[in-house]
The first five atom37 places (N, CA, C, CB, O) and aatype in JSON, in Angstrom:
{
  "aatype": [20, 20, 20, 20, 20, 20, 20, 20, 20, 20, 20, 20, 20, 20, 20, 20, 20, 20, 20, 20, 20, 20, 20, 20, 20, 20, 20, 20, 20, 20, 20, 20, 20, 20, 20, 20, 20, 20, 20, 20, 20, 20, 20, 20, 20, 20, 20, 20, 20, 20, 20, 20, 20, 20, 20, 20, 20, 20, 20, 20, 20, 20, 20, 20, 20, 20, 20, 20, 20, 20, 20, 20, 20, 20, 20, 20, 20, 20, 20, 20, 20, 20, 20, 20, 20, 20],
  "atom_mask": [
    [1, 1, 1, 1, 1],
    [1, 1, 1, 1, 1],
    [1, 1, 1, 1, 1],
    [1, 1, 1, 1, 1],
    [1, 1, 1, 1, 1],
    [1, 1, 1, 1, 1],
    [1, 1, 1, 1, 1],
    [1, 1, 1, 1, 1],
    [1, 1, 1, 1, 1],
    [1, 1, 1, 1, 1],
    [1, 1, 1, 1, 1],
    [1, 1, 1, 1, 1],
    [1, 1, 1, 1, 1],
    [1, 1, 1, 1, 1],
    [1, 1, 1, 1, 1],
    [1, 1, 1, 1, 1],
    [1, 1, 1, 1, 1],
    [1, 1, 1, 1, 1],
    [1, 1, 1, 1, 1],
    [1, 1, 1, 1, 1],
    [1, 1, 1, 1, 1],
    [1, 1, 1, 1, 1],
    [1, 1, 1, 1, 1],
    [1, 1, 1, 1, 1],
    [1, 1, 1, 1, 1],
    [1, 1, 1, 1, 1],
    [1, 1, 1, 1, 1],
    [1, 1, 1, 1, 1],
    [1, 1, 1, 1, 1],
    [1, 1, 1, 1, 1],
    [1, 1, 1, 1, 1],
    [1, 1, 1, 1, 1],
    [1, 1, 1, 1, 1],
    [1, 1, 1, 1, 1],
    [1, 1, 1, 1, 1],
    [1, 1, 1, 1, 1],
    [1, 1, 1, 1, 1],
    [1, 1, 1, 1, 1],
    [1, 1, 1, 1, 1],
    [1, 1, 1, 1, 1],
    [1, 1, 1, 1, 1],
    [1, 1, 1, 1, 1],
    [1, 1, 1, 1, 1],
    [1, 1, 1, 1, 1],
    [1, 1, 1, 1, 1],
    [1, 1, 1, 1, 1],
    [1, 1, 1, 1, 1],
    [1, 1, 1, 1, 1],
    [1, 1, 1, 1, 1],
    [1, 1, 1, 1, 1],
    [1, 1, 1, 1, 1],
    [1, 1, 1, 1, 1],
    [1, 1, 1, 1, 1],
    [1, 1, 1, 1, 1],
    [1, 1, 1, 1, 1],
    [1, 1, 1, 1, 1],
    [1, 1, 1, 1, 1],
    [1, 1, 1, 1, 1],
    [1, 1, 1, 1, 1],
    [1, 1, 1, 1, 1],
    [1, 1, 1, 1, 1],
    [1, 1, 1, 1, 1],
    [1, 1, 1, 1, 1],
    [1, 1, 1, 1, 1],
    [1, 1, 1, 1, 1],
    [1, 1, 1, 1, 1],
    [1, 1, 1, 1, 1],
    [1, 1, 1, 1, 1],
    [1, 1, 1, 1, 1],
    [1, 1, 1, 1, 1],
    [1, 1, 1, 1, 1],
    [1, 1, 1, 1, 1],
    [1, 1, 1, 1, 1],
    [1, 1, 1, 1, 1],
    [1, 1, 1, 1, 1],
    [1, 1, 1, 1, 1],
    [1, 1, 1, 1, 1],
    [1, 1, 1, 1, 1],
    [1, 1, 1, 1, 1],
    [1, 1, 1, 1, 1],
    [1, 1, 1, 1, 1],
    [1, 1, 1, 1, 1],
    [1, 1, 1, 1, 1],
    [1, 1, 1, 1, 1],
    [1, 1, 1, 1, 1],
    [1, 1, 1, 1, 1]
  ],
  "atom_positions": [
    [[-38.07, -18.97, -0.32], [-37.06, -18.18, 0.16], [-36.97, -18.44, 1.76], [-37.34, -16.68, -0.23], [-36.36, -17.56, 2.36]],
    [[-37.39, -19.32, 2.41], [-37.06, -19.27, 3.82], [-36.03, -19.14, 4.36], [-37.34, -20.04, 4.33], [-35.59, -18.36, 5.21]],
    [[-35.34, -20.66, 3.36], [-34.25, -21.14, 3.85], [-33.13, -19.99, 4.11], [-33.83, -22.19, 2.95], [-32.25, -19.99, 4.98]],
    [[-33.36, -19.14, 3.24], [-32.13, -18.26, 2.43], [-32.25, -17.14, 3.95], [-32.68, -17.33, 0.27], [-31.29, -16.86, 4.67]],
    [[-33.3, -16.8, 4.1], [-33.51, -15.69, 5.22], [-33.03, -16.59, 6.59], [-35.36, -15.07, 5.31], [-32.25, -16.09, 7.41]],
    [[-33.43, -17.57, 6.71], [-33.18, -18.17, 7.5], [-31.36, -18.41, 8.17], [-33.89, -19.13, 6.99], [-30.98, -18.56, 9.33]],
    [[-30.62, -18.35, 6.92], [-29.5, -18.42, 6.96], [-28.75, -17.54, 7.29], [-29.24, -18.75, 6.21], [-27.8, -17.59, 8.07]],
    [[-29.32, -16.29, 6.41], [-28.77, -14.88, 6.79], [-28.78, -14.41, 7.96], [-29.3, -13.96, 6.22], [-27.9, -13.73, 8.5]],
    [[-30.11, -14.88, 8.51], [-30.12, -14.31, 10.25], [-29.04, -15.14, 11.0], [-31.8, -14.65, 11.18], [-28.13, -14.68, 11.7]],
    [[-29.29, -16.35, 10.76], [-28.22, -17.3, 11.88], [-27.2, -16.55, 11.59], [-27.83, -19.09, 11.64], [-26.93, -15.71, 12.45]],
    [[-26.13, -16.61, 10.06], [-24.96, -16.24, 10.29], [-24.76, -14.74, 10.86], [-24.32, -16.48, 9.12], [-23.65, -14.42, 11.29]],
    [[-25.99, -13.66, 10.89], [-25.72, -12.46, 11.4], [-25.65, -12.34, 12.7], [-26.48, -11.66, 11.02], [-25.17, -11.34, 13.24]],
    [[-26.25, -13.63, 13.52], [-26.53, -13.57, 14.96], [-24.75, -14.38, 15.57], [-28.35, -14.7, 15.36], [-24.23, -14.36, 16.68]],
    [[-24.33, -14.94, 14.38], [-23.4, -15.58, 15.19], [-21.86, -14.47, 14.66], [-23.38, -17.56, 14.78], [-21.95, -13.52, 13.88]],
    [[-20.83, -14.86, 15.2], [-19.41, -13.96, 15.3], [-18.57, -14.67, 13.7], [-18.26, -14.44, 17.26], [-17.36, -14.76, 13.53]],
    [[-19.63, -15.05, 12.77], [-18.65, -15.75, 12.0], [-19.04, -15.19, 10.63], [-18.7, -17.41, 12.14], [-20.24, -14.95, 10.55]],
    [[-18.34, -14.92, 9.57], [-18.55, -14.28, 8.32], [-18.9, -15.36, 7.3], [-17.3, -13.45, 7.9], [-18.7, -16.57, 7.37]],
    [[-19.54, -14.55, 6.21], [-19.9, -15.59, 5.02], [-18.7, -16.37, 4.22], [-20.69, -14.76, 3.9], [-18.79, -17.17, 3.3]],
    [[-17.29, -15.73, 5.06], [-15.84, -16.31, 4.29], [-15.72, -17.44, 5.32], [-14.21, -15.1, 4.21], [-15.63, -18.6, 4.91]],
    [[-15.71, -17.19, 6.55], [-15.64, -18.02, 7.46], [-16.85, -19.23, 7.51], [-15.55, -17.21, 8.58], [-16.46, -20.19, 8.18]],
    [[-17.83, -19.34, 7.11], [-18.81, -20.43, 7.08], [-18.77, -21.17, 5.59], [-20.31, -19.8, 7.41], [-18.97, -22.36, 5.37]],
    [[-18.49, -20.23, 4.74], [-18.11, -20.97, 3.88], [-17.1, -22.02, 3.93], [-17.89, -20.31, 3.15], [-17.36, -23.22, 3.87]],
    [[-15.8, -21.45, 4.07], [-14.65, -22.3, 4.51], [-14.89, -23.72, 5.49], [-13.76, -21.31, 5.31], [-14.14, -24.7, 5.47]],
    [[-16.13, -23.58, 6.34], [-16.18, -24.71, 6.96], [-17.28, -25.44, 6.36], [-16.27, -24.55, 8.34], [-17.66, -26.37, 7.07]],
    [[-17.84, -25.31, 5.37], [-18.63, -26.28, 4.56], [-17.88, -26.86, 3.41], [-19.86, -25.62, 4.03], [-18.0, -28.04, 3.1]],
    [[-17.12, -26.06, 2.8], [-16.37, -26.33, 1.89], [-17.05, -25.53, 0.31], [-16.24, -27.96, 1.97], [-17.1, -25.95, -0.84]],
    [[-17.47, -24.37, 0.88], [-18.16, -23.97, -0.62], [-17.01, -22.7, -0.93], [-20.21, -23.31, -0.51], [-16.15, -22.34, -0.13]],
    [[-17.24, -22.13, -2.3], [-16.41, -20.48, -2.0], [-17.58, -19.61, -1.54], [-15.59, -19.6, -3.61], [-18.76, -19.86, -1.76]],
    [[-17.05, -18.45, -0.83], [-17.63, -17.25, -0.76], [-18.97, -17.05, -1.57], [-16.66, -16.35, -1.14], [-20.08, -17.28, -1.08]],
    [[-18.83, -16.71, -2.54], [-19.69, -16.51, -3.54], [-20.56, -17.88, -3.36], [-18.93, -16.26, -5.0], [-21.6, -17.52, -2.8]],
    [[-20.59, -18.89, -3.52], [-21.49, -19.97, -3.28], [-22.26, -19.6, -2.22], [-20.88, -21.24, -3.03], [-23.42, -19.18, -2.19]],
    [[-21.3, -19.86, -1.15], [-22.25, -19.35, 0.14], [-23.22, -17.99, 0.36], [-21.3, -19.18, 1.22], [-24.31, -17.96, 0.94]],
    [[-22.41, -16.74, -0.34], [-23.65, -15.65, -0.63], [-24.64, -16.26, -1.46], [-23.19, -14.28, -1.42], [-25.71, -16.1, -0.86]],
    [[-24.85, -16.91, -2.6], [-25.85, -17.08, -3.34], [-26.94, -17.92, -2.58], [-25.38, -17.64, -4.56], [-28.15, -17.72, -2.66]],
    [[-26.3, -18.93, -1.79], [-27.24, -19.45, -0.59], [-27.76, -18.53, 0.14], [-26.63, -20.28, 0.36], [-28.54, -19.18, 0.84]],
    [[-27.86, -17.34, 0.49], [-28.2, -16.26, 1.56], [-29.14, -15.47, 0.77], [-26.89, -15.33, 2.16], [-30.04, -14.74, 1.19]],
    [[-28.74, -15.77, -0.64], [-29.74, -14.98, -1.69], [-30.68, -15.42, -2.2], [-29.28, -14.58, -2.69], [-31.44, -14.74, -2.89]],
    [[-30.83, -16.69, -1.96], [-31.85, -17.8, -2.29], [-31.44, -17.95, -3.72], [-33.54, -17.42, -2.06], [-32.23, -18.6, -4.4]],
    [[-30.33, -17.47, -4.35], [-30.52, -18.2, -6.02], [-30.4, -19.63, -6.0], [-29.3, -17.73, -7.19], [-31.26, -20.25, -6.63]],
    [[-29.44, -20.32, -5.37], [-29.21, -21.35, -5.3], [-29.14, -22.35, -4.0], [-28.37, -21.22, -5.88], [-28.61, -21.7, -3.09]],
    [[-29.49, -23.72, -3.53], [-29.6, -24.28, -2.42], [-28.49, -25.28, -2.24], [-30.85, -24.8, -2.31], [-28.05, -25.78, -3.27]],
    [[-27.9, -25.7, -0.94], [-27.13, -26.51, -0.79], [-28.03, -27.99, -0.85], [-26.37, -26.12, 0.42], [-29.23, -28.28, -0.82]],
    [[-26.72, -28.76, -0.96], [-27.06, -30.48, -1.4], [-27.32, -31.07, 0.46], [-25.12, -31.57, -2.52], [-27.04, -30.34, 1.41]],
    [[-27.61, -31.81, 0.53], [-27.74, -32.24, 2.01], [-26.85, -32.48, 2.57], [-28.35, -33.16, 2.32], [-27.15, -32.77, 3.73]],
    [[-25.23, -32.53, 2.26], [-24.06, -32.9, 2.96], [-23.91, -31.42, 3.67], [-22.72, -33.46, 1.92], [-23.7, -31.17, 4.86]],
    [[-24.1, -30.39, 2.37], [-23.99, -29.08, 3.1], [-25.0, -28.55, 4.0], [-23.86, -28.14, 2.22], [-24.53, -27.6, 4.63]],
    [[-26.28, -28.83, 4.32], [-27.45, -28.84, 5.36], [-26.96, -29.3, 6.45], [-28.65, -29.63, 5.04], [-26.92, -28.39, 7.28]],
    [[-26.51, -30.41, 6.92], [-26.12, -31.45, 7.92], [-25.07, -30.02, 8.38], [-25.35, -33.32, 7.27], [-25.28, -29.31, 9.37]],
    [[-24.12, -29.86, 7.58], [-22.42, -29.29, 8.14], [-23.63, -27.6, 8.5], [-20.37, -29.12, 6.2], [-23.43, -27.28, 9.67]],
    [[-24.17, -27.08, 8.14], [-24.69, -25.75, 8.59], [-25.24, -26.08, 9.56], [-25.52, -24.94, 7.8], [-24.96, -25.35, 10.5]],
    [[-26.15, -27.13, 9.88], [-27.12, -27.61, 11.16], [-25.96, -27.89, 12.31], [-28.19, -29.25, 10.79], [-26.43, -27.83, 13.44]],
    [[-24.85, -28.11, 12.26], [-24.28, -28.45, 13.2], [-23.19, -27.45, 13.75], [-23.9, -29.6, 12.88], [-22.59, -27.62, 14.81]],
    [[-22.96, -26.17, 12.73], [-22.23, -25.27, 12.83], [-23.2, -24.14, 13.27], [-21.46, -25.13, 11.66], [-22.68, -23.02, 13.35]],
    [[-24.66, -24.24, 13.61], [-25.83, -23.15, 13.71], [-26.24, -23.8, 15.31], [-27.34, -23.26, 12.2], [-26.53, -23.15, 16.32]],
    [[-26.18, -24.9, 15.21], [-26.47, -26.01, 16.76], [-28.11, -25.96, 16.42], [-25.93, -25.13, 18.88], [-28.99, -26.04, 17.28]],
    [[-28.34, -25.81, 14.92], [-29.96, -25.93, 14.52], [-30.12, -27.17, 14.16], [-30.54, -25.01, 13.33], [-29.13, -27.9, 14.04]],
    [[-31.56, -27.68, 13.9], [-31.89, -28.71, 13.29], [-31.88, -28.6, 11.63], [-33.13, -29.03, 13.87], [-31.22, -27.63, 11.26]],
    [[-32.43, -29.33, 10.64], [-32.12, -29.29, 9.62], [-33.46, -29.18, 8.98], [-31.28, -30.24, 9.33], [-33.55, -29.01, 7.77]],
    [[-34.76, -29.28, 9.97], [-36.12, -29.3, 9.94], [-35.94, -27.56, 10.18], [-37.02, -30.44, 11.17], [-36.5, -26.84, 9.36]],
    [[-35.31, -27.06, 11.06], [-35.43, -25.49, 11.11], [-34.43, -24.83, 9.75], [-34.77, -24.89, 12.83], [-34.87, -23.73, 9.4]],
    [[-33.63, -25.14, 9.23], [-33.26, -24.59, 8.53], [-33.77, -24.28, 6.97], [-32.41, -24.99, 8.75], [-33.39, -23.51, 6.09]],
    [[-34.7, -25.18, 7.08], [-35.66, -25.32, 5.34], [-37.1, -24.89, 5.71], [-35.84, -27.29, 4.53], [-38.02, -24.86, 4.89]],
    [[-37.21, -24.55, 7.01], [-38.54, -24.36, 7.39], [-39.4, -25.09, 7.65], [-39.03, -23.87, 6.82], [-40.54, -24.68, 7.82]],
    [[-39.04, -26.54, 7.75], [-40.31, -27.67, 8.0], [-40.45, -27.11, 9.16], [-40.11, -29.46, 8.04], [-41.35, -26.38, 8.72]],
    [[-40.37, -26.77, 10.28], [-40.82, -26.56, 11.82], [-42.09, -25.65, 11.74], [-39.57, -25.78, 12.81], [-42.91, -25.58, 12.66]],
    [[-42.19, -24.83, 10.35], [-43.54, -23.87, 10.52], [-44.42, -24.95, 9.78], [-43.53, -22.08, 9.68], [-45.59, -24.83, 10.14]],
    [[-44.28, -25.71, 9.09], [-44.94, -26.79, 8.11], [-45.5, -27.21, 9.18], [-44.1, -27.89, 7.17], [-46.55, -26.66, 9.51]],
    [[-44.94, -28.36, 10.06], [-45.6, -28.91, 11.03], [-46.46, -28.19, 12.05], [-44.78, -29.52, 11.58], [-47.6, -28.61, 12.18]],
    [[-46.05, -27.1, 12.85], [-47.27, -26.39, 13.24], [-48.24, -26.01, 12.76], [-47.17, -25.63, 13.59], [-49.27, -26.15, 13.42]],
    [[-48.32, -25.29, 11.22], [-49.5, -25.53, 10.58], [-50.46, -26.74, 10.06], [-49.28, -25.0, 9.8], [-51.66, -26.62, 9.8]],
    [[-49.65, -27.98, 9.96], [-50.41, -29.04, 9.66], [-50.83, -29.58, 11.19], [-49.58, -30.1, 8.7], [-51.8, -30.33, 11.28]],
    [[-50.11, -29.2, 12.35], [-50.81, -29.58, 13.29], [-52.21, -28.91, 14.0], [-49.94, -29.68, 14.01], [-52.94, -29.44, 14.84]],
    [[-52.34, -27.56, 13.36], [-53.53, -26.59, 13.69], [-54.22, -27.37, 12.75], [-53.45, -24.84, 13.45], [-55.14, -27.98, 13.29]],
    [[-54.11, -27.62, 11.33], [-55.13, -28.36, 10.81], [-55.57, -29.11, 10.98], [-55.17, -28.63, 10.16], [-56.77, -29.11, 10.7]],
    [[-54.81, -30.68, 11.77], [-55.47, -31.82, 12.07], [-56.06, -31.25, 13.75], [-54.3, -33.32, 11.96], [-56.66, -32.08, 14.44]],
    [[-55.89, -30.11, 14.19], [-56.62, -30.6, 15.86], [-58.26, -29.79, 15.16], [-55.55, -29.42, 18.0], [-59.32, -30.14, 15.68]],
    [[-58.29, -28.85, 14.11], [-59.25, -28.61, 13.59], [-60.4, -29.51, 13.39], [-58.87, -28.23, 12.74], [-61.54, -29.53, 13.87]],
    [[-59.74, -30.27, 12.52], [-60.92, -31.19, 11.88], [-60.48, -32.5, 12.45], [-61.03, -31.24, 10.08], [-60.58, -33.44, 11.66]],
    [[-60.06, -32.78, 13.58], [-60.01, -33.99, 14.46], [-59.36, -34.99, 13.43], [-61.56, -34.5, 15.08], [-59.83, -36.1, 13.16]],
    [[-58.31, -34.47, 12.94], [-57.39, -35.93, 12.32], [-56.72, -36.6, 13.17], [-56.26, -35.7, 11.3], [-56.63, -35.94, 14.2]],
    [[-56.2, -37.58, 13.26], [-55.06, -37.93, 13.69], [-53.46, -37.68, 13.54], [-55.26, -38.76, 13.53], [-53.06, -37.69, 12.37]],
    [[-52.69, -37.51, 14.33], [-51.66, -36.68, 14.59], [-50.9, -37.84, 13.49], [-51.13, -36.35, 16.39], [-51.2, -39.02, 13.36]],
    [[-49.6, -36.9, 12.63], [-49.26, -37.16, 11.59], [-48.3, -38.27, 12.15], [-48.82, -36.01, 10.78], [-48.17, -37.99, 13.34]],
    [[-47.66, -39.25, 11.93], [-46.89, -40.55, 12.53], [-45.56, -39.93, 13.13], [-46.51, -41.83, 11.27], [-44.98, -40.28, 14.15]],
    [[-45.26, -39.06, 12.37], [-43.72, -38.73, 13.09], [-43.48, -37.69, 14.26], [-42.76, -38.16, 11.98], [-42.42, -37.14, 14.55]],
    [[-45.05, -37.53, 15.02], [-45.09, -36.5, 15.69], [-44.82, -36.95, 17.33], [-46.41, -35.82, 15.35], [-44.81, -36.09, 18.21]]
  ]
}
């Protein structure tokens, strides 16, 4: 559910409407509404467009930033080497 919540929050913080964003990424307003409700998820092409519109990373949109923060905390607790993408 994290993606849908982030998407809704980002949209509400912007001056854009659901209809505006839907048009920018080439989907119907109903499809965009379903993204925000967590009923469906966009493909990678749409994620890239959304990340550009909101000036955030795809990792942020799909909540991977939280995943890496948790993984870093676990690694430091048990003295594991950092993941290679760090």
